[in-house]
N, C-alpha and C positions, 0 to 999 in steps of 0.2 A: 817915972820916967813915959814921957810922951811914946806916942810908937812912931816909930821913925817909917818911910812911906816913902816912895823910888822920887817921886815928884819932889822932895824935899832934899833927895841926895845931890840932884843937878842944881841946886843953888847954894852949894856950898863949895869953899875956896876949893880951886884946882890944884890937885896933888902932883907930880910930877913920879911913875912908876916906871923904872928901867926895867926892861925884860930882863931875867935871869933863870938860871934853873930852878924846876918847882919848889926845891927845898928851900933855896934863898928869896920866893917871892914872898911878898910881906901875910902874916898871919894872918886871916878874917876869924872874926868873931862875931856868934849870933846876935843881933839886935829884935828881931821881928819876922812873922810869918801869920800871915792874915793867908781864911781861907774861904772865897768869894763863894755868894749864897747863890749867885747862878754856875753854871759848867757848861762848859762846850758839849759840842753832841757827842760825842767817845768820850769824853775824861769821864772818870770817876767823879772827880771832885778838882777842884785847881787853886790857885792862888798866888801870892808873892809873895816874896822872902829879901830880908835887907840884915846884909854882914857889912861889920866895919873893921878897917886896920886902922894903928897908932902908927900914925907914920911921923910921930915926935913931938915932942910939947902938947900942944892944941890943935894941932893937924890930924885929920882923920880921911884916910879913906872909904869910899864908900860904893858898895856894889847891892845893888840888886834884880831880880829878874823874876820872870812869870816860871811857873812850875804846872806841869797839870800828873794826875794820877792814870798811871797808862793800865793799870791793875791794882788793887786791894794790896794799900803798903807798897807799891812801885812808884818812882814820881821820876820825872825828865822835868829838864828845861824845855818851854813851852816853845822856845826862838831863840836856839844861840846867837842870832845875830843884833838881838837888842837888850842886851845887858846894857843897863843904866850904870854911869858911875861920874863921879866927878875926877876921873883921873887924863892926864898928860901921858899917854903912854909914850914912851921910850924903847930905841932897840937898846941894843947893849953897849953903843957908843955913844949915847945919851940923844941921839937926835932923833926928833919926833915919827911916829911908824905910821902907815900909810892904814887909810879905812880897814884893809883886811889884816894887816898883821893887828894892827890894834884889836879885833874880833877875836884873833887867835890869841892873844896874851890874856885879855877877859877871862876867857872861858880858859884857860888857863890855871889861874889862880881862882875862878871859880868849883874847877875840880880838885884842887888842893883842899878845899874847903870839905867837911862832913857835913854838908846841906841837905843830902839825901837824908841820911840818917835821920838828921834833926827833926826835918819838915816830916819824917816817916812815922817817928815816937809824936810827932806832937799831932798826928792824924788817929795814930790807933788810940790816944787819950780823950780825943775829941770823940770817939767811938765809930763805928761802921756804919754810919745813916748814910745811904746813897741815894742821889734824887733817882725815881722809877726810872723814868726814861735811860740814866746811865747804866742801870742795872741791867735791866733790857739790854743794851748797846754791850754790855758785859758778855751776858747766857748767854746772846749770838753769837762771838768770838771764842766762847769757850767753847760750842757745840752743846750736842744731846747730853743731859743728864738720863743717870738711870733716874726710878722714882727713888724717893728718898736720900739720895747721896747729896753732900750737900758741898757748897763751893769752898775751894780752897780757899785758907786766910792766909798770908803772908803774917808774921810777928818780925817789928821792928827790929 
């Protein structure tokens, strides 16, 4: 299967998604995660993750977002306002949501998926190679260490 990227999701057929309680939202399945070779100034590693939900038959809902590693093994959405999707977000009555409400609904759906555990596990399997400038930034945030003390590594 070819890797799905965020720009591909934008070309998919639009899917109406009605806002519901978090347990009633479509169930997302992980399809791809990439780790970018470049990093942001304060991030250890960064990348993109794509998830899909079956909306019945051949119809699929796709969501993708960029993530950053804020400390080893801990990832966060880079910008919650820029989740890419082919969704037509609707309120509980089936009316189109305004932009702010659509962002909230997209975030509720993203946070209902185990994406952070999936990305952290992939990073752990990839190893702890951290670009030198990011390791230095992380050390500055952690403060001084005593000789021989090792930095804490979080397990996924």
